[in-house]
C-alpha positions as CSV (number, residue, x, y, z in Angstrom):
1,M,-74.0,69.4,121.4
2,I,-71.7,66.9,119.8
3,K,-72.7,68.0,116.3
4,K,-71.9,71.6,117.3
5,V,-68.4,70.6,118.6
6,V,-67.7,68.6,115.4
7,I,-68.7,71.6,113.2
8,I,-66.5,74.0,115.1
9,L,-63.5,71.7,114.9
10,S,-64.1,71.2,111.2
11,L,-64.3,75.0,110.5
12,I,-61.1,75.7,112.5
13,F,-59.3,72.7,110.9
14,S,-60.2,74.0,107.4
15,A,-59.3,77.6,108.1
16,S,-55.9,76.6,109.4
17,F,-55.0,74.6,106.3
18,A,-55.9,77.6,104.2
19,Q,-52.9,79.4,105.5
20,S,-49.7,79.0,103.4
21,N,-46.5,78.5,105.3
22,V,-43.1,77.7,103.8
23,D,-41.8,74.4,105.2
24,I,-38.2,74.4,106.3
25,F,-36.3,71.0,106.3
26,I,-33.0,71.0,108.3
27,I,-30.6,68.5,106.7
28,D,-27.3,69.2,108.6
29,S,-26.4,71.6,111.4
30,Y,-23.0,71.1,113.0
31,V,-19.7,72.7,114.0
32,T,-16.6,71.2,112.3
33,P,-14.2,69.6,114.9
34,E,-11.0,70.8,113.1
35,L,-9.6,74.3,113.5
36,P,-10.7,76.9,112.7
37,H,-14.2,75.8,113.8
38,K,-16.9,76.5,111.2
39,I,-20.6,76.4,111.5
40,K,-22.2,74.5,108.6
41,I,-26.0,74.3,108.1
42,T,-27.9,72.9,105.2
43,F,-31.6,73.1,104.7
44,F,-34.3,72.9,102.0
45,T,-37.5,74.9,101.7
46,S,-40.8,73.9,100.2
47,D,-40.8,77.0,98.0
48,S,-38.1,79.3,96.6
49,V,-37.4,81.9,99.2
50,K,-34.8,84.4,100.5
51,S,-33.4,83.2,103.8
52,K,-31.7,84.5,107.0
53,I,-30.5,82.9,110.2
54,K,-30.8,84.2,113.7
55,F,-28.6,82.9,116.5
56,D,-29.8,83.8,120.1
57,G,-28.0,86.9,121.3
58,N,-26.8,87.7,117.8
59,S,-28.1,89.8,114.9
60,E,-29.8,88.2,111.9
61,I,-27.4,86.9,109.2
62,L,-28.3,86.8,105.5
63,I,-28.0,83.4,103.9
64,S,-29.5,84.0,100.4
65,Q,-30.8,87.2,98.8
66,N,-32.0,85.2,95.8
67,F,-35.1,83.0,95.7
68,I,-33.9,79.4,96.0
69,D,-35.0,76.2,97.7
70,E,-31.7,74.7,98.6
71,H,-29.7,76.7,101.2
72,N,-26.2,76.3,102.5
73,F,-24.8,78.4,105.4
74,E,-21.2,78.6,106.6
75,M,-19.3,80.9,109.0
76,L,-16.5,80.9,111.5
77,Y,-17.8,79.8,114.9
78,E,-15.7,82.2,117.0
79,T,-17.5,85.2,115.6
80,L,-20.7,84.2,117.5
81,K,-21.6,85.4,121.0
82,H,-22.6,82.6,123.3
83,D,-22.8,81.7,127.1
84,S,-23.7,78.0,127.0
85,T,-22.7,74.7,125.5
86,S,-25.2,75.2,122.7
87,I,-26.6,78.1,120.7
88,P,-30.3,78.1,119.7
89,F,-30.9,79.2,116.1
90,Q,-33.9,80.0,113.9
91,I,-34.3,80.1,110.1
92,I,-36.3,83.0,108.6
93,A,-37.7,82.6,105.1
94,E,-39.4,85.2,102.8
95,D,-41.3,84.0,99.7
96,K,-41.9,86.0,96.5
97,K,-45.1,87.6,97.9
98,G,-43.2,88.9,100.9
99,N,-44.7,86.5,103.4
100,I,-42.4,85.6,106.3
101,S,-42.1,82.1,107.7
102,K,-40.0,81.2,110.7
103,S,-38.9,77.8,111.9
104,D,-38.9,77.0,115.6
105,K,-35.5,77.0,117.4
106,F,-32.9,74.3,116.9
107,D,-29.8,73.9,119.1
108,L,-26.3,74.0,117.6
109,A,-23.9,72.1,119.9
110,L,-20.5,73.6,120.6
111,P,-17.2,71.8,119.9
112,G,-15.7,70.0,123.0
113,E,-13.2,72.7,123.9
114,Y,-16.0,75.3,124.0
115,N,-18.0,73.4,126.7
116,I,-17.8,76.1,129.3
117,E,-19.1,76.0,132.8
118,I,-22.9,76.6,132.8
119,T,-23.9,79.7,134.7
120,N,-27.2,80.4,136.5
121,N,-28.3,82.5,133.5
122,S,-27.7,79.7,130.9
123,N,-30.3,78.0,128.8
124,F,-29.6,74.7,130.6
125,I,-30.8,76.0,133.9
126,D,-33.8,77.5,132.2
127,L,-34.6,74.1,130.6
128,C,-34.3,72.3,134.0
129,F,-36.6,74.9,135.6
130,G,-39.0,74.5,132.7
131,G,-38.9,70.7,133.1
132,I,-39.9,71.0,136.7
133,I,-42.8,73.3,135.8
134,Y,-43.8,70.8,133.0
135,L,-44.4,68.1,135.7
136,I,-47.1,70.3,137.3
137,P,-50.6,69.0,136.3
138,S,-52.8,71.2,134.1
139,P,-55.5,73.1,136.0
140,T,-58.9,72.4,134.5
141,L,-62.5,73.5,135.0
142,V,-65.1,70.8,134.5
143,F,-68.8,71.6,133.6
144,S,-71.6,69.1,133.9
145,G,-75.1,70.5,133.5
146,T,-75.3,73.4,136.1
147,E,-72.4,72.1,138.2
148,S,-68.8,73.0,137.9
149,K,-65.8,71.3,139.5
150,F,-62.0,71.6,139.5
151,S,-59.7,69.0,138.0
152,L,-56.0,68.3,137.6
153,N,-54.9,66.7,134.3
154,K,-51.5,65.4,133.1
155,E,-51.0,64.5,129.4
156,I,-47.9,62.6,128.3
157,P,-47.1,62.7,124.5
158,L,-46.0,59.1,123.8
159,I,-45.3,59.0,120.1
160,A,-44.8,62.1,117.9
161,F,-44.8,62.1,114.1
162,Y,-42.7,64.6,112.0
163,N,-43.0,65.3,108.3
164,G,-41.0,68.6,108.2
165,G,-38.2,70.5,109.8
166,Y,-40.1,72.2,112.6
167,N,-39.8,71.4,116.3
168,Y,-43.6,70.8,116.4
169,P,-44.7,67.4,115.2
170,S,-47.5,67.1,112.7
171,G,-49.3,65.0,115.2
172,Y,-48.9,62.8,118.3
173,I,-50.4,60.0,120.3
174,S,-50.9,60.8,124.0
175,L,-51.9,59.2,127.3
176,E,-53.6,61.4,129.9
177,Y,-54.7,61.0,133.5
178,S,-57.4,63.3,135.1
179,H,-58.5,63.7,138.7
180,I,-61.8,65.5,139.3
181,F,-62.3,66.8,142.8
182,N,-65.5,66.3,144.8
183,L,-66.8,63.6,142.5
184,A,-67.5,60.0,143.4
185,D,-65.9,58.5,140.2
186,N,-63.1,61.0,139.9
187,N,-60.3,59.3,138.1
188,Y,-60.2,59.3,134.3
189,L,-57.8,57.8,131.8
190,R,-57.6,58.9,128.1
191,A,-55.7,57.8,125.1
192,G,-55.9,59.9,121.9
193,Y,-54.4,61.4,118.8
194,K,-53.8,65.1,118.3
195,Q,-53.1,66.8,115.0
196,I,-50.9,69.9,115.1
197,I,-51.4,72.7,112.5
198,Q,-49.0,75.6,112.7
199,T,-50.3,79.1,112.1
200,K,-49.0,82.6,111.7
201,I,-51.2,84.1,114.4
202,I,-50.5,81.7,117.2
203,K,-48.1,78.8,117.5
204,Y,-50.6,76.1,116.5
205,I,-54.1,74.8,116.4
206,S,-54.6,71.2,117.5
207,P,-57.8,69.3,117.0
208,G,-57.9,65.8,118.6
209,I,-59.9,62.8,119.6
210,N,-59.6,60.6,122.7
211,V,-61.2,57.4,124.1
212,T,-62.0,58.0,127.7
213,T,-62.9,55.8,130.7
214,N,-63.1,55.9,134.5
215,F,-63.3,52.1,134.7
216,N,-66.5,52.5,136.6
217,G,-69.4,53.4,134.4
218,F,-68.1,56.1,132.0
219,N,-66.8,54.9,128.7
220,G,-66.8,57.4,125.8
221,I,-65.0,59.6,123.3
222,S,-63.7,63.1,123.9
223,P,-63.2,65.5,120.9
224,E,-61.0,68.5,121.7
225,I,-59.4,71.6,120.3
226,S,-56.1,73.1,121.7
227,F,-54.5,76.5,120.9
228,G,-50.7,76.8,121.3
229,L,-50.3,80.4,122.5
230,F,-46.6,81.0,123.1
231,N,-43.3,79.3,123.8
232,F,-42.1,78.8,127.4
233,Y,-38.4,78.3,128.0
234,E,-38.1,77.6,124.3
235,T,-38.9,73.9,124.6
236,F,-42.4,74.2,126.0
237,T,-45.6,75.8,124.6
238,L,-48.4,77.1,126.7
239,Y,-51.7,76.0,125.4
240,A,-55.4,76.5,126.1
241,R,-57.8,73.5,125.5
242,Y,-61.5,72.9,125.2
243,R,-62.8,69.3,125.4
244,Y,-66.3,67.7,125.3
245,N,-66.6,64.3,126.9
246,Y,-69.4,62.2,125.4
247,G,-70.4,59.0,127.2
248,L,-71.3,56.1,125.0
249,D,-73.2,54.3,127.8
250,N,-76.8,55.2,128.6
251,S,-75.9,55.8,132.2
252,S,-72.9,58.1,131.4
253,V,-73.2,61.9,132.0
254,D,-71.6,64.2,129.4
255,F,-69.3,66.9,130.6
256,Q,-67.0,69.7,129.3
257,E,-63.5,70.9,130.2
258,I,-61.5,74.1,129.8
259,S,-57.8,73.8,130.7
260,I,-54.4,75.3,130.3
261,G,-51.1,73.4,130.2
262,L,-47.6,73.0,128.7
263,F,-46.9,70.9,125.6
264,T,-43.5,69.4,124.5
265,S,-42.6,66.5,122.3
266,A,-39.1,66.3,123.9
267,I,-40.0,63.4,126.0
268,S,-41.8,61.4,123.3
269,F,-40.6,58.8,120.8
270,N,-40.3,60.8,117.5
271,Y,-40.9,59.4,114.0
C-alpha cells in the first residue's frame, strides 16, 4: 500500500511541475501620502508578458500591451471604487503563446484620510467571519481495515517559505492535532512539511510528509496529498486531503484518512 501511495504522489508531483505558469513578483504597492493620492505598483515577471490589473469592484486596467518583464503601474487613487480601508487587487499576465497567469489577491492600503467606517458588507467583516470558520476543526473519515471512524483534525501552519510573488507559499511546516472518536488511543500529534504547487485547473496540489505519534504505541510516518479547490473569503482556501498513516512499530496498525479543511498562511511566520 505504501508503495502505491508513493507512486501516486510522484506522478501528481511530476505532472504539476510540467505546467508552465508565469511567476509574478510584487516589488512595491502603495498609495502616495501627498495630494493628489496616486497608486504605484511595481512588479517583475519570470517571462516577457502583457499585463493588466484588476481591483475588486472595478474593471480590468491595462498596464502593458507589449511583452516585457518589468512592469510599472500608476494612476490617481480617487478614480477607484472602494468601500473599505483597503482594496484587493490581482495581476493578470499573458505570455507570447496566449497563456493567462493570475496572481492571488494582494491588499492595497488606503491613505489615512480614506479610512472610512467599515460596514457589515466590508472585507474586514468577511475576514473576521472567515477567521472564526477557520478555527473549526477539519472533519475527517478514518479507515482501518474494514472499520471506519470519524475524526476532527486541526492543522496550524507554523513556518511558510516564499520564493515568488504569490500569496501561496512554496511550502510550509505544520503542526497538527487529531482526535479520533470511539478509539482507545484517540489523540494523535503530527509535525510535517507540505510542498505547494500552483496549477491552472485548481488552486494548488500539495504533497507532504509527516511524523506521527499518539504517545502510546503508534509512531510512524504519514504521506499525504492535498488539493486546494477554491478560495474562501479571499484569505482561505478550501482543500480536500488524502493521507496514509504507516506505523513503524510492529504493533502499530496502519490507517487512512480523507478530510476537508481550510488553509491559510496568514497566521504563520513567513520567509
